[in-house]
C-alpha positions in Angstrom: -41.4 -165.3 -18.0 -44.4 -167.1 -19.5 -47.1 -165.4 -21.6 -49.7 -165.2 -18.8 -47.3 -163.9 -16.3 -46.2 -161.2 -18.8 -49.8 -160.2 -19.4 -50.3 -159.9 -15.6 -47.1 -157.9 -15.1 -47.9 -155.5 -18.0 -51.5 -155.0 -16.7 -50.3 -154.4 -13.2 -47.7 -151.9 -14.2 -50.1 -149.9 -16.2 -52.7 -149.9 -13.4 -50.2 -148.8 -10.7 -48.9 -146.0 -12.9 -52.3 -144.8 -13.9 -54.3 -145.3 -10.7 -51.7 -145.5 -7.9 -51.3 -148.3 -5.5 -54.3 -147.6 -3.3 -56.8 -147.4 -6.2 -55.5 -150.5 -8.0 -57.3 -153.8 -7.2 -56.4 -157.4 -7.9 -59.7 -157.8 -9.6 -59.0 -154.9 -11.9 -55.6 -156.3 -12.8 -57.1 -159.7 -13.5 -59.7 -158.1 -15.8 -57.1 -156.0 -17.6 -54.8 -159.0 -18.0 -57.7 -161.1 -19.2 -57.1 -163.9 -16.6 -59.1 -165.2 -13.8 -58.6 -164.1 -10.2 -57.6 -167.6 -9.4 -54.9 -167.5 -12.0 -53.7 -164.1 -10.8 -53.5 -165.3 -7.2 -51.6 -168.4 -8.3 -48.8 -166.0 -9.5 -49.1 -163.3 -6.8 -50.7 -163.9 -3.4 -51.2 -160.2 -2.8 -51.1 -156.7 -4.3 -48.0 -156.0 -2.2 -46.2 -159.1 -3.6 -47.0 -158.0 -7.1 -45.7 -154.5 -6.5 -42.5 -155.9 -4.9 -42.0 -158.0 -8.0 -42.5 -155.0 -10.2 -39.9 -153.1 -8.3 -37.4 -155.9 -9.0 -38.3 -155.9 -12.7 -37.9 -152.1 -12.9 -34.4 -152.4 -11.4 -33.4 -155.1 -13.7 -34.7 -153.2 -16.7 -32.5 -150.2 -15.7 -29.4 -152.4 -15.3 -29.9 -153.8 -18.8 -30.7 -150.3 -20.2 -27.8 -148.6 -18.6 -25.2 -151.3 -19.1 -21.8 -151.2 -17.3 -19.5 -148.6 -19.0 -16.0 -149.8 -19.9 -12.9 -148.6 -18.1 -10.7 -149.0 -21.2 -11.0 -145.2 -21.9 -10.2 -144.3 -18.3 -12.1 -144.1 -15.1 -13.0 -140.4 -15.7 -14.8 -141.3 -19.0 -16.5 -144.3 -17.4 -17.9 -142.3 -14.5 -19.1 -139.5 -16.8 -20.8 -142.1 -19.0 -22.5 -143.7 -16.0 -23.5 -140.4 -14.5 -24.9 -139.2 -17.8 -27.2 -142.3 -17.9 -28.5 -141.6 -14.4 -29.1 -137.9 -15.2 -30.8 -138.7 -18.5 -33.0 -141.2 -16.7 -34.3 -138.6 -14.2 -34.7 -136.0 -17.0 -37.0 -138.3 -19.0 -40.5 -138.0 -17.5 -41.7 -141.3 -18.8 -38.8 -143.1 -17.2 -39.6 -141.8 -13.7 -43.3 -142.4 -13.5 -42.8 -145.4 -11.3 -40.7 -143.4 -9.0 -43.3 -140.6 -8.8 -46.1 -143.1 -8.2 -44.2 -144.5 -5.2 -43.5 -141.0 -3.9 -47.2 -140.1 -4.0 -48.1 -143.2 -1.8 -45.5 -142.5 0.9 -48.0 -141.1 3.5 -50.5 -144.0 3.2 -48.1 -146.8 2.6 -44.8 -146.2 4.4 -43.9 -149.9 4.4 -44.3 -150.1 0.7 -42.1 -147.0 0.2 -39.5 -148.6 2.5 -39.7 -151.7 0.4 -39.2 -149.7 -2.8 -36.3 -147.8 -1.2 -34.5 -150.9 0.2 -34.9 -152.9 -3.0 -34.4 -150.2 -5.6 -31.7 -148.3 -3.8 -29.8 -151.5 -3.1 -29.9 -152.5 -6.8 -28.6 -149.1 -7.8 -25.8 -149.0 -5.3 -24.8 -152.6 -6.2 -24.7 -151.5 -9.9 -22.5 -148.5 -9.2 -20.3 -150.2 -6.6 -19.5 -153.0 -9.1 -17.9 -150.5 -11.5 -16.0 -148.8 -8.6 -14.7 -152.1 -7.3 -13.4 -152.9 -10.8 -11.7 -149.6 -11.0 -10.2 -150.2 -7.5 -8.9 -153.6 -8.6 -7.1 -151.9 -11.5 -5.5 -149.4 -9.2 -7.5 -146.5 -10.5 -9.5 -145.6 -7.4 -8.8 -146.0 -3.7 -11.6 -146.2 -1.1 -12.6 -148.3 1.9 -16.3 -148.9 1.2 -17.6 -149.3 -2.3 -21.3 -148.8 -1.5 -20.5 -145.6 0.5 -18.5 -144.3 -2.4 -21.3 -145.3 -4.8 -23.8 -143.4 -2.7 -21.5 -140.3 -2.7 -21.1 -140.5 -6.4 -24.8 -140.6 -7.1 -25.5 -137.7 -4.8 -22.7 -135.6 -6.4 -23.9 -136.2 -10.0 -27.7 -136.1 -9.4 -27.8 -133.4 -6.8 -31.5 -132.4 -6.3 -32.8 -134.2 -9.4 -34.5 -137.1 -7.5 -36.2 -134.7 -5.1 -37.4 -132.5 -8.0 -38.9 -135.6 -9.7 -40.5 -136.9 -6.5 -42.2 -133.5 -5.8 -43.2 -132.9 -9.4 -41.1 -129.7 -9.7 -39.6 -128.2 -12.9 -36.5 -130.0 -14.0 -33.3 -128.3 -14.9 -32.3 -127.9 -18.6 -30.0 -130.6 -19.9 -27.0 -128.3 -20.1 -27.5 -127.3 -16.4 -27.7 -130.9 -15.3 -24.6 -131.6 -17.4 -22.6 -128.9 -15.4 -23.7 -130.5 -12.1 -22.7 -133.9 -13.5 -19.2 -132.7 -14.6 -18.6 -131.0 -11.3 -19.7 -134.0 -9.4 -17.4 -136.4 -11.2 -14.5 -134.0 -10.7 -15.1 -133.7 -7.0 -15.5 -137.5 -6.7 -12.2 -138.1 -8.5 -10.4 -135.6 -6.4 -11.4 -137.7 -3.4 -10.8 -141.2 -4.7 -8.5 -141.1 -7.8 -5.2 -142.8 -7.3 -2.0 -140.9 -8.3 0.1 -142.4 -11.1 2.6 -143.6 -8.4 -0.1 -145.3 -6.4 -1.5 -146.9 -9.5 1.9 -148.3 -10.5 2.4 -149.6 -6.9 -1.0 -151.3 -6.9 -0.4 -152.9 -10.3 3.0 -154.2 -9.2 1.6 -155.7 -6.0 -1.4 -157.4 -7.7 -1.3 -161.2 -7.7 0.4 -162.7 -10.7 2.3 -159.6 -11.6 6.1 -159.9 -12.0 7.8 -157.1 -10.1 11.0 -157.6 -12.0 
């Protein structure tokens, strides 16, 4: 990303968070970024295109920030680590401003909200499904659909946190959220964890493994 584009992105993000999508104008973004309107439109043909790009950037930032936990200490530890990162994200008010901004625009801009959901949710599910697929390949988990399992995992560990954030309600204390997280991981593993016998069988049948 070049310097001018970075200026535009930073100015746009601040404007959307402070003013909302409806009240933010391309002219205002250009002024805040200290670039001409012609330069701004050369990068982004519309406010919607810019917002869509910001969604992708937000998702990528979260992927980098979260990182993929290691399975070396076991799938239980990896899932608890991953779940903790998601819970901590929703408990940190500054980290969820973008989500709240989008929630406040849902009545006036349903298409934009649909874009946010489709892009953001897909990235999140892909991220979680990637870890689950790796665990499955090691014979640790057994499921048919990784994205369905990822969605179930997130619902179990987050519970009503996303809804509380979207509606601006009081958030649970960290220890309360941790109890929900621990319970969610336990329920998830009861559904999908392979038994030691199943794990041994999967490892033995894996390509390149000598059964003798």
